[in-house]
C-alpha positions as CSV (number, residue, x, y, z in Angstrom):
1,M,-3.9,-2.0,-11.0
2,T,-1.2,-1.1,-13.5
3,E,0.6,-4.5,-13.2
4,L,3.7,-2.6,-12.0
5,N,4.0,-4.8,-9.0
6,D,4.5,-7.9,-11.2
7,F,7.4,-6.3,-12.9
8,L,8.9,-4.9,-9.7
9,K,8.9,-8.2,-7.9
10,L,10.7,-9.9,-10.9
11,L,13.2,-7.0,-11.0
12,F,14.0,-7.3,-7.3
13,A,14.4,-11.1,-7.6
14,R,17.0,-10.5,-10.3
15,M,18.8,-7.3,-9.3
16,A,18.3,-6.5,-5.6
17,L,21.1,-7.0,-3.1
18,P,20.5,-8.0,0.6
19,V,21.6,-5.9,3.5
20,C,22.4,-7.7,6.8
21,P,19.9,-6.7,9.5
22,N,22.5,-7.2,12.2
23,C,25.6,-5.5,10.7
24,H,23.9,-3.3,8.1
25,L,26.5,-4.5,5.5
26,E,25.6,-5.1,1.9
27,I,25.8,-8.8,1.1
28,R,27.1,-9.6,-2.4
29,R,27.3,-13.0,-4.0
30,N,30.3,-13.3,-6.2
31,T,31.2,-15.5,-9.1
32,P,34.7,-16.1,-10.5
33,E,33.6,-14.3,-13.6
34,S,32.4,-11.2,-11.7
35,I,35.6,-11.2,-9.7
36,W,37.7,-11.4,-12.9
37,E,35.9,-8.3,-14.2
38,E,36.5,-6.4,-11.0
39,S,40.2,-7.4,-11.1
40,R,40.7,-5.2,-14.2
41,N,41.0,-2.3,-11.7
42,W,43.6,-4.0,-9.4
43,P,47.3,-3.2,-9.3
44,R,49.1,-4.8,-12.3
45,E,52.5,-5.5,-10.6
46,G,53.5,-8.5,-8.5
47,F,51.1,-11.3,-7.6
48,W,47.5,-11.7,-6.6
49,I,47.4,-14.4,-3.9
50,I,44.1,-16.5,-4.1
51,L,43.3,-18.1,-0.7
52,F,40.7,-20.0,1.1
53,G,40.2,-20.3,4.9
54,L,40.5,-23.7,6.7
55,P,39.4,-24.2,10.3
56,V,42.1,-25.9,12.4
57,Q,40.8,-25.8,16.0
58,G,40.4,-29.3,17.4
59,R,42.1,-30.9,14.4
60,D,45.4,-32.8,14.3
61,P,48.1,-30.6,12.6
62,K,49.9,-33.6,11.1
63,E,46.7,-34.9,9.4
64,L,46.0,-31.4,8.1
65,R,49.4,-31.0,6.6
66,S,49.4,-34.4,4.9
67,G,45.8,-33.8,3.7
68,L,46.7,-30.5,2.1
69,L,49.8,-31.9,0.4
70,R,47.8,-34.9,-1.0
71,M,45.3,-32.3,-2.6
72,G,48.2,-30.4,-4.1
73,F,48.2,-27.3,-1.8
74,L,51.9,-26.6,-1.0
75,R,51.8,-23.1,0.6
76,L,50.0,-21.2,3.4
77,F,49.7,-17.5,3.9
78,S,50.4,-15.9,7.3
79,N,51.4,-12.5,8.5
80,G,51.9,-11.2,4.9
81,Q,54.2,-14.1,4.0
82,T,53.9,-17.4,2.3
83,L,55.4,-20.5,3.9
84,P,55.5,-24.2,2.9
85,V,52.8,-26.4,4.4
86,E,55.4,-28.7,6.0
87,Q,56.7,-25.8,8.1
88,W,53.4,-24.8,9.6
89,E,52.8,-25.3,13.3
90,P,49.5,-24.1,14.9
91,G,49.7,-21.2,17.3
92,P,48.0,-21.3,20.7
93,Q,45.0,-19.1,19.6
94,E,45.0,-20.0,15.9
95,R,41.6,-21.0,14.7
96,E,42.0,-20.8,10.9
97,I,44.7,-21.0,8.3
98,H,44.7,-19.5,4.9
99,V,45.7,-21.9,2.1
100,V,47.3,-20.6,-1.1
101,V,45.4,-21.8,-4.2
102,D,47.4,-19.7,-6.7
103,R,50.0,-16.9,-6.9
104,F,48.4,-15.3,-10.0
105,P,50.7,-12.9,-11.9
106,A,49.0,-9.5,-11.8
107,S,50.2,-8.7,-15.3
108,S,48.7,-12.0,-16.7
109,S,45.5,-11.9,-18.9
110,D,44.9,-15.7,-18.4
111,R,41.2,-15.5,-17.5
112,G,40.8,-19.3,-17.5
113,R,43.5,-19.9,-14.9
114,F,42.1,-17.1,-12.7
115,V,38.5,-18.5,-12.9
116,D,39.7,-22.1,-12.2
117,S,41.7,-20.9,-9.1
118,M,38.7,-18.9,-7.7
119,E,36.4,-21.9,-8.3
120,A,38.8,-24.1,-6.3
121,A,39.0,-21.6,-3.5
122,F,35.2,-21.4,-3.3
123,R,34.9,-25.2,-3.4
124,Y,37.4,-25.9,-0.6
125,G,36.5,-22.7,1.4
126,K,32.8,-23.8,1.5
127,G,31.7,-20.7,-0.4
128,W,34.3,-18.3,0.9
129,A,37.6,-17.1,-0.7
130,S,39.9,-14.1,-0.4
131,T,42.5,-12.4,-2.5
132,T,45.6,-10.6,-1.2
133,L,46.9,-7.8,-3.5
134,P,50.4,-6.4,-3.7
135,D,49.4,-3.2,-1.9
136,G,48.6,-5.3,1.2
137,R,44.8,-5.2,0.8
138,T,42.8,-8.5,1.4
139,L,39.5,-8.8,-0.4
140,Q,36.9,-11.2,0.9
141,W,34.5,-13.1,-1.5
142,S,31.6,-15.3,-1.1
143,N,29.5,-17.2,-3.7
144,Q,26.6,-17.4,-1.2
145,W,24.2,-14.8,0.2
146,K,26.1,-14.7,3.5
147,C,27.1,-11.7,5.6
148,S,30.9,-11.4,5.9
149,G,30.5,-9.7,9.3
150,C,28.3,-12.0,11.3
151,G,27.9,-15.0,8.9
152,L,24.1,-14.6,8.6
153,E,22.9,-16.6,5.6
154,I,20.0,-15.3,3.5
155,K,18.0,-17.5,1.2
156,E,17.9,-17.1,-2.5
157,P,15.0,-14.8,-3.4
158,V,12.0,-15.8,-5.5
159,P,9.7,-13.3,-7.1
160,N,6.8,-14.1,-4.8
161,L,9.0,-13.0,-1.8
162,F,8.3,-9.4,-3.0
163,S,4.5,-9.8,-3.4
164,F,2.1,-9.0,-0.5
165,N,-0.5,-11.0,-2.4
166,S,1.4,-14.2,-1.9
167,P,1.9,-16.1,1.4
168,V,5.6,-16.4,0.6
169,G,6.1,-12.6,0.8
170,A,3.1,-11.2,2.8
171,C,3.7,-10.1,6.4
172,P,2.4,-12.9,8.6
173,T,0.9,-10.5,11.1
174,C,-1.3,-8.4,8.8
175,R,-1.3,-11.0,5.9
176,G,-0.2,-8.3,3.4
177,F,-2.8,-5.7,4.2
178,G,-0.5,-3.4,6.1
179,R,-3.2,-2.8,8.7
180,V,-4.6,-4.8,11.6
181,I,-7.9,-4.4,13.5
182,D,-7.0,-3.5,17.1
183,I,-8.2,-1.5,20.0
184,D,-7.8,2.2,19.2
185,P,-6.5,4.3,22.1
186,D,-8.3,7.4,20.7
187,L,-11.6,5.5,21.0
188,V,-10.8,4.2,24.4
189,I,-9.9,7.8,25.6
190,P,-12.1,9.9,23.2
191,E,-12.1,13.0,25.5
192,P,-8.6,13.3,27.1
193,W,-9.6,16.5,28.9
194,R,-11.9,14.5,31.2
195,T,-10.6,13.1,34.5
196,I,-10.7,9.4,35.5
197,R,-13.6,10.1,37.9
198,Q,-15.5,11.9,35.1
199,G,-15.2,8.8,32.8
200,A,-12.1,9.5,30.7
201,V,-11.7,5.7,30.2
202,K,-14.8,5.3,27.9
203,P,-15.3,1.5,28.2
204,F,-15.3,1.7,32.0
205,S,-17.8,4.6,32.1
206,M,-20.7,2.6,30.9
207,P,-23.3,1.1,33.2
208,A,-22.4,-2.5,32.3
209,A,-18.8,-1.9,33.4
210,R,-19.4,-0.6,37.0
211,H,-17.3,-3.4,38.5
212,E,-14.4,-2.6,36.2
213,F,-14.7,1.1,37.0
214,R,-14.4,0.3,40.8
215,D,-11.3,-1.8,40.0
216,L,-9.8,1.1,38.2
217,I,-10.5,3.5,41.1
218,R,-8.9,1.0,43.6
219,F,-5.8,0.7,41.3
220,C,-5.4,4.4,41.0
221,T,-5.8,4.9,44.7
222,R,-3.2,2.2,45.5
223,H,-0.6,3.8,43.1
224,S,-1.4,7.4,44.0
225,I,-2.7,8.2,40.6
226,P,-4.9,11.4,40.9
227,L,-8.6,10.8,40.0
228,D,-9.4,14.5,39.4
229,V,-6.6,15.5,37.0
230,P,-7.4,15.5,33.2
231,W,-6.1,12.3,31.4
232,S,-3.9,14.4,29.1
233,E,-2.0,15.7,32.2
234,L,-1.4,12.4,33.9
235,P,2.2,11.1,33.8
236,E,3.0,8.7,31.0
237,E,3.7,5.9,33.5
238,A,0.3,6.2,35.1
239,R,-1.5,6.2,31.7
240,M,0.4,3.1,30.5
241,G,-0.4,1.3,33.8
242,I,-4.1,2.0,33.3
243,L,-4.0,0.9,29.6
244,D,-1.6,-2.1,29.9
245,G,-2.1,-3.1,33.5
246,R,0.5,-3.9,36.1
247,D,0.9,-5.3,39.7
248,G,-2.0,-7.7,39.3
249,Y,-4.3,-5.1,37.7
250,Y,-5.6,-6.3,34.2
251,G,-5.9,-2.8,32.7
252,V,-7.9,-1.8,29.6
253,K,-6.1,-4.3,27.3
254,G,-6.6,-7.1,29.7
255,F,-10.3,-6.3,29.9
256,F,-10.6,-6.4,26.1
257,K,-8.6,-9.6,26.0
258,W,-11.1,-11.2,28.5
259,L,-14.0,-9.9,26.3
260,E,-12.5,-11.5,23.2
261,E,-13.1,-14.9,24.8
262,K,-16.8,-14.1,24.9
263,S,-17.1,-12.6,21.4
264,Y,-19.6,-15.4,20.5
265,R,-22.2,-13.2,22.1
266,M,-23.7,-10.5,19.8
267,H,-23.7,-7.7,22.3
268,V,-20.0,-8.3,23.2
269,R,-19.1,-8.1,19.5
270,V,-21.1,-4.8,19.2
271,F,-19.3,-3.5,22.3
272,L,-15.8,-4.4,20.9
273,S,-16.6,-2.8,17.6
274,R,-17.1,0.6,19.2
275,F,-13.4,0.6,20.3
276,R,-11.7,-1.0,17.4
277,A,-10.2,0.5,14.3
278,Y,-7.7,-0.3,11.6
279,R,-4.2,0.6,12.7
280,M,-0.8,0.3,11.1
281,C,0.7,-3.2,11.4
282,P,3.2,-3.1,14.3
283,V,5.5,-5.7,12.6
284,C,5.9,-4.5,9.0
285,K,5.0,-0.8,9.8
286,G,2.6,-0.7,6.8
287,A,5.2,-2.2,4.3
288,R,3.0,-5.3,3.9
289,L,6.0,-7.6,3.3
290,R,7.7,-10.1,5.6
291,P,11.0,-9.1,7.2
292,E,13.0,-11.4,4.8
293,A,11.8,-9.3,1.9
294,L,12.7,-6.0,3.5
295,Q,16.4,-7.1,3.7
296,W,16.7,-6.7,-0.1
297,Q,17.5,-3.3,-1.6
298,L,17.9,-1.8,-5.0
299,M,20.3,1.2,-5.0
300,G,19.8,1.4,-1.3
301,R,16.0,1.3,-1.4
302,T,13.6,-1.5,-0.3
303,L,10.6,-2.3,-2.5
304,P,8.1,-0.5,-0.1
305,E,10.4,2.5,0.0
306,L,10.2,2.7,-3.8
307,C,6.4,2.3,-3.8
308,S,6.2,5.2,-1.4
309,M,7.9,7.6,-3.9
310,P,5.7,9.8,-6.2
311,V,5.6,8.4,-9.7
312,E,7.6,11.3,-11.1
313,T,10.4,10.7,-8.6
314,L,10.3,7.0,-9.2
315,T,10.6,7.5,-12.9
316,Q,13.8,9.5,-12.3
317,F,15.1,6.7,-10.0
318,F,14.8,4.0,-12.7
319,S,16.3,6.4,-15.3
320,D,19.3,6.8,-13.1
321,L,19.5,3.0,-12.5
322,E,19.3,2.2,-16.2
323,S,22.0,4.7,-17.1
324,R,24.5,3.3,-14.6
325,T,25.6,0.1,-16.3
326,E,24.7,-2.6,-18.8
327,F,22.2,-5.2,-17.6
328,H,21.2,-8.7,-18.5
329,P,18.7,-8.6,-21.4
330,V,15.9,-9.8,-19.1
331,S,16.6,-7.2,-16.5
332,Q,16.8,-4.6,-19.3
333,M,13.3,-5.7,-20.5
334,L,11.9,-5.4,-17.0
335,L,13.3,-1.9,-16.5
336,S,11.9,-0.9,-19.9
337,E,8.4,-2.1,-19.0
338,I,8.5,-0.4,-15.6
339,R,9.6,2.9,-17.1
340,T,7.0,2.7,-19.8
341,R,4.1,2.3,-17.4
342,L,5.4,5.0,-15.1
343,S,5.6,7.4,-18.1
344,Y,1.9,6.5,-18.9
345,L,0.9,7.5,-15.4
346,E,2.8,10.8,-15.8
347,E,1.1,11.4,-19.2
348,V,-2.4,11.2,-17.7
349,G,-1.5,13.6,-14.9
350,L,-0.9,11.1,-12.0
351,G,2.8,11.9,-11.4
352,Y,2.0,12.9,-7.8
353,L,0.6,9.4,-6.9
354,T,2.6,6.8,-5.0
355,L,2.3,3.1,-6.0
356,E,1.5,2.1,-2.4
357,R,-1.7,4.3,-2.4
358,P,-4.7,2.0,-1.7
359,S,-7.2,2.0,-4.6
360,R,-10.0,2.7,-2.1
361,T,-8.5,6.1,-1.4
362,L,-8.3,7.1,-5.1
363,S,-10.9,9.4,-6.5
364,G,-13.1,8.3,-9.4
365,G,-11.1,10.2,-11.9
366,E,-7.8,8.8,-10.7
367,V,-9.2,5.2,-10.9
368,E,-10.3,5.8,-14.5
369,R,-6.9,7.1,-15.5
370,V,-5.0,4.3,-13.7
371,L,-7.1,1.7,-15.6
372,L,-6.5,3.5,-18.8
373,T,-2.7,3.4,-18.3
374,R,-3.1,-0.4,-17.8
375,A,-4.8,-0.6,-21.1
376,L,-2.0,1.5,-22.7
377,G,0.7,-0.7,-21.1
378,S,-0.9,-3.9,-22.4
379,R,-0.1,-2.8,-26.0
380,L,-3.2,-4.5,-27.3
381,V,-4.2,-4.0,-30.9
382,N,-7.4,-4.5,-32.8
383,T,-9.3,-4.4,-29.5
384,L,-12.6,-2.6,-28.6
385,F,-12.4,-0.6,-25.4
386,V,-15.7,0.4,-23.8
387,L,-15.4,3.4,-21.4
388,D,-18.4,4.3,-19.3
389,E,-18.3,8.0,-18.5
390,P,-14.5,8.1,-17.8
391,S,-14.6,11.9,-17.1
392,I,-16.9,11.6,-14.1
393,G,-15.4,13.8,-11.3
394,L,-12.6,15.1,-13.5
395,H,-11.4,18.6,-13.6
396,P,-11.3,20.2,-17.1
397,R,-7.5,20.1,-17.0
398,D,-7.6,16.4,-16.4
399,T,-10.2,15.8,-19.0
400,E,-7.8,17.0,-21.7
401,R,-5.2,14.6,-20.5
402,L,-7.8,11.8,-20.5
403,A,-8.7,12.6,-24.1
404,R,-5.0,12.4,-25.2
405,A,-4.6,9.0,-23.5
406,I,-7.7,7.7,-25.3
407,R,-6.4,9.1,-28.6
408,R,-3.1,7.2,-28.0
409,L,-5.1,4.0,-27.4
410,V,-6.9,4.5,-30.7
411,G,-3.6,5.3,-32.4
412,Q,-2.3,1.8,-31.5
413,G,-5.0,0.3,-33.8
414,N,-7.8,0.0,-31.3
415,T,-11.4,1.2,-31.1
416,A,-12.7,3.2,-28.2
417,V,-16.4,3.6,-27.6
418,V,-17.1,6.1,-24.8
419,V,-20.3,7.0,-23.0
420,E,-19.8,10.6,-22.2
421,H,-21.4,14.0,-21.4
422,D,-18.3,16.2,-21.2
423,P,-18.3,18.8,-24.1
424,S,-14.5,18.6,-24.8
425,L,-14.6,14.8,-25.1
426,I,-17.6,14.9,-27.4
427,R,-15.9,17.5,-29.6
428,S,-12.7,15.4,-29.7
429,A,-14.5,12.2,-31.0
430,D,-14.3,11.0,-34.6
431,L,-18.0,10.0,-34.6
432,V,-20.9,10.9,-32.3
433,L,-24.1,9.0,-31.6
434,D,-26.7,11.1,-29.9
435,L,-29.7,9.3,-28.3
436,G,-32.8,10.9,-26.8
437,P,-34.5,13.3,-26.7
438,G,-35.5,12.4,-23.1
439,A,-35.1,9.6,-20.5
440,G,-37.0,6.4,-20.1
441,A,-40.1,6.1,-22.4
442,R,-39.2,9.5,-23.9
443,G,-35.8,8.3,-25.0
444,G,-34.4,5.5,-27.2
445,R,-34.4,7.4,-30.5
446,L,-31.3,7.9,-32.6
447,L,-31.2,11.7,-33.0
448,Y,-27.8,12.0,-34.8
449,M,-24.9,9.9,-36.0
450,G,-21.9,11.6,-37.6
451,P,-19.0,13.9,-37.0
452,P,-19.3,16.3,-34.0
453,S,-19.5,19.3,-36.2
454,G,-22.9,18.2,-37.6
455,L,-24.4,17.7,-34.2
456,M,-25.1,21.4,-33.7
457,A,-27.7,21.4,-36.5
458,V,-30.0,18.9,-34.7
459,E,-32.8,21.0,-33.3
460,D,-34.5,18.4,-31.0
461,S,-31.3,17.3,-29.3
462,P,-30.7,18.6,-25.8
463,T,-27.0,17.8,-26.2
464,A,-26.8,20.0,-29.3
465,L,-28.7,22.8,-27.5
466,Y,-26.2,22.9,-24.6
467,L,-23.1,22.4,-26.8
468,S,-24.2,25.4,-28.9
469,G,-24.9,27.5,-25.9
470,K,-28.6,28.0,-26.8
471,R,-29.5,26.4,-23.5
472,T,-27.6,26.9,-20.3
473,I,-27.8,26.3,-16.6
474,P,-28.7,29.7,-15.0
475,I,-26.5,31.1,-12.3
476,P,-28.5,32.0,-9.2
477,A,-29.2,35.7,-8.9
478,K,-28.9,35.6,-5.1
479,R,-26.7,33.5,-2.9
480,R,-27.6,32.2,0.6
481,D,-26.2,34.2,3.5
482,C,-23.5,32.1,5.2
483,S,-22.9,34.5,8.1
484,N,-25.1,32.8,10.7
485,G,-22.2,31.9,12.9
486,K,-22.5,28.1,12.4
487,F,-19.6,26.4,10.8
488,L,-17.2,23.4,10.9
489,L,-13.5,24.1,11.3
490,L,-10.8,21.6,10.4
491,R,-7.4,22.6,11.5
492,D,-4.0,21.5,10.2
493,V,-5.2,18.8,7.8
494,R,-2.1,16.8,6.6
495,E,-3.5,13.5,5.2
496,N,-2.1,12.2,1.9
497,N,-1.1,15.3,-0.1
498,L,-2.9,18.0,2.0
499,K,-0.3,20.5,3.3
500,G,-1.5,21.4,6.8
501,I,-4.5,23.4,5.6
502,D,-7.3,24.9,7.8
503,V,-10.8,24.6,6.3
504,R,-13.9,26.5,7.5
505,I,-17.2,25.0,6.2
506,P,-20.3,27.2,6.8
507,L,-23.5,25.2,7.8
508,E,-27.0,25.4,6.3
509,A,-25.5,26.2,2.9
510,L,-24.5,24.4,-0.3
511,V,-20.6,24.2,-0.2
512,C,-18.7,23.1,-3.3
513,I,-15.2,21.8,-3.0
514,T,-13.4,21.7,-6.3
515,G,-9.9,21.3,-7.8
516,P,-8.0,19.0,-10.2
517,S,-8.1,15.3,-9.6
518,G,-5.8,14.2,-6.8
519,S,-5.7,17.7,-5.2
520,G,-7.1,16.3,-2.0
521,K,-10.9,16.8,-2.3
522,S,-11.9,13.2,-1.5
523,T,-9.2,13.0,1.2
524,L,-10.5,16.2,2.9
525,L,-14.2,15.2,2.9
526,L,-14.1,11.4,3.2
527,D,-10.9,10.5,5.1
528,V,-10.8,13.5,7.4
529,L,-14.2,15.4,7.8
530,Y,-16.6,12.4,7.6
531,R,-14.5,10.2,9.8
532,A,-13.8,13.0,12.3
533,L,-17.5,13.7,12.6
534,L,-18.2,10.0,13.2
535,R,-15.7,9.9,15.9
536,A,-17.1,13.1,17.5
537,K,-20.5,11.4,17.6
538,N,-19.0,8.2,19.1
539,L,-20.1,6.2,16.0
540,P,-18.0,3.3,14.7
541,G,-15.7,4.1,11.8
542,E,-12.1,4.1,10.6
543,K,-9.5,6.5,12.1
544,P,-9.7,10.0,10.7
545,G,-6.8,11.3,8.5
546,R,-4.2,13.4,10.2
547,H,-5.5,16.7,11.3
548,G,-5.1,19.1,14.3
549,G,-8.7,19.2,15.4
550,L,-12.4,19.6,14.5
551,E,-14.6,22.4,15.9
552,G,-18.3,22.9,15.5
553,A,-19.3,19.2,15.6
554,D,-22.0,20.1,18.2
555,W,-24.0,21.9,15.5
556,I,-24.4,18.6,13.6
557,Y,-27.1,16.1,14.7
558,R,-26.0,13.2,12.4
559,V,-23.8,12.7,9.4
560,E,-24.7,10.7,6.2
561,L,-22.3,9.7,3.4
562,V,-23.7,9.7,-0.1
563,D,-21.3,8.3,-2.6
564,Q,-21.2,6.1,-5.7
565,S,-21.3,2.7,-3.8
566,G,-24.0,0.2,-4.5
567,L,-27.5,0.7,-3.0
568,G,-27.6,-2.4,-0.9
569,R,-25.7,-5.5,0.3
570,T,-27.5,-7.9,-1.9
571,S,-28.3,-8.1,-5.6
572,R,-32.0,-7.9,-4.8
573,A,-31.7,-4.3,-3.6
574,N,-33.3,-1.6,-5.6
575,P,-34.3,2.1,-5.2
576,A,-37.6,1.1,-3.5
577,T,-36.0,-1.1,-0.8
578,Y,-33.1,1.3,-0.3
579,S,-35.4,4.4,0.2
580,G,-37.8,2.5,2.4
581,A,-40.8,3.0,0.0
582,W,-41.1,-0.8,-0.4
583,E,-41.9,-1.1,3.3
584,H,-45.0,1.0,3.0
585,V,-46.1,-0.8,-0.2
586,R,-45.8,-4.2,1.6
587,K,-47.8,-2.9,4.5
588,A,-50.5,-1.5,2.2
589,F,-50.9,-4.9,0.6
590,A,-50.9,-6.7,4.0
591,Y,-53.8,-4.5,5.1
592,Q,-56.0,-5.6,2.2
593,P,-59.1,-7.6,3.3
594,L,-58.0,-10.7,1.4
595,A,-54.5,-10.6,2.8
596,R,-55.8,-10.2,6.4
597,S,-58.4,-13.0,6.0
598,R,-55.6,-15.3,4.9
599,G,-53.2,-14.2,7.7
600,W,-50.6,-12.7,5.4
601,G,-48.2,-10.2,6.9
602,P,-45.9,-7.7,5.1
603,G,-43.3,-10.6,4.7
604,M,-45.7,-12.3,2.2
605,F,-45.0,-9.4,-0.2
606,S,-41.2,-9.3,0.3
607,F,-38.8,-10.9,-2.2
608,N,-36.1,-11.0,0.5
609,V,-37.6,-13.6,2.9
610,P,-38.9,-17.1,2.4
611,G,-42.7,-17.3,2.0
612,G,-42.9,-14.1,0.0
613,R,-40.1,-14.6,-2.5
614,C,-40.1,-17.0,-5.4
615,E,-38.2,-20.0,-4.2
616,S,-37.0,-21.0,-7.7
617,C,-34.9,-17.8,-8.1
618,K,-34.7,-16.9,-4.4
619,G,-36.1,-13.5,-5.2
620,E,-33.4,-12.7,-7.7
């Protein structure tokens, strides 16, 4: 959303170094110029012997000697000594010889000679060269992305290798989502305190699976697995045997695999959906990138590891990286763009977020501020920005940060038009337009237009009355008694940034959960409580966030989520169809004598089905 991924993938393609997955050694691709710069720290006495390796196994020694002499190579290096090519004879176990390209004087500053010698060593060594120093050290070099330990060759990276939105970089198993739909063991065994005979294996406890239940009983009897011991107390080997199957028994997974072949039937798809959930991809472990991309690191960190850091920590990481050395101008520009966007996120109070956080898990206030930082990062000028109630769901502390960010946007030479109800944002505006005085037919009049200070004088403006304090929302004189003994208890909630908290929510009461944006309100209610209640009622839904347990679900008959999502699945949906009122209206029209005489049913008065809707616009 902030375009940071675009800059990060370009930066990794230019600056990251691969790490061999076998040897765990960092792989560096060297150039003669980079080796020359490194040689400034080598001993300055004696000679630097520049070499390349030449395989000799299975080759005629005489032809090798004559070939080397024809190419101008006169010496070999063996056991710390140089010897003429003519004197070399292969040893019984010798597989490779080291040919001397140059005995470069350590005190020399002849950069051209050194670079030419290294280029020759790389050319004849097929990408490999070495340098022996006067202190006895031998340094290995390669101008390819190739591991010096095992010889693994890694392809040259392209920017899209580090993008989960591209087939080049996305994990082939989850296609870049980081999650896969799979059978969820927690749904298969929702009540681990039950025994096998009591129906601990949920799919086999249903009437339609009587045959599978009998197979399970026979398997357990054959392998001496107790039928009257709670599932949670069974040995791990026994549980794995029931789930995965063994010794000719198909197990729970084999049963679902067989069902997959019949998923063209509606009731089978419904059955499967009851035991499926999104789970972390088993291949990329949620990193969303293919294994080849995870081999590349920047200062010891892969791209997914960087994206899992909080923004404030990531800002410090790139500050340290930028201060280490001088970079190519293009790399310097990429680093500058990344740091600028990270600083914008910190300015609007989002320093606690991680870049990997899915947008669907962000609160409304967080989304507004992320989009605002994108506008700031674009550095647009002479642009009109329209913001529709950006302070919705924001804590007063965060509203002040939002106002500063909007002010910065205006300071760049732009115009911001904001639809807003928050008093602090109204007072911080340069110009206020107040419409009213009511809604619908009672609205539409321009009550005031001018600086915020003059708004207070408008007598028929509800906005002015509330801003001046003449009208307020009264605080209830009496609160509802919450000591009826009915409550929901969430234990040890640890999802996202929640720190293992216990939450007790009384029932039959209005309970308000508040706090700054990003403090965990939406995570607590939507990701943990709502999903945990769905699971407790054996209803389909995503896996709840990490928590220790839910108590009191038996007090709840059903659970409904009311959020800011659209009213329906189609563009034809409206409040009447969503609330069900339209159903009664259609039936009332269908009961009219004329409709009954013509055989018209409720569908004739529906804009969703052929016959009732206008076929020119399809009811739109």
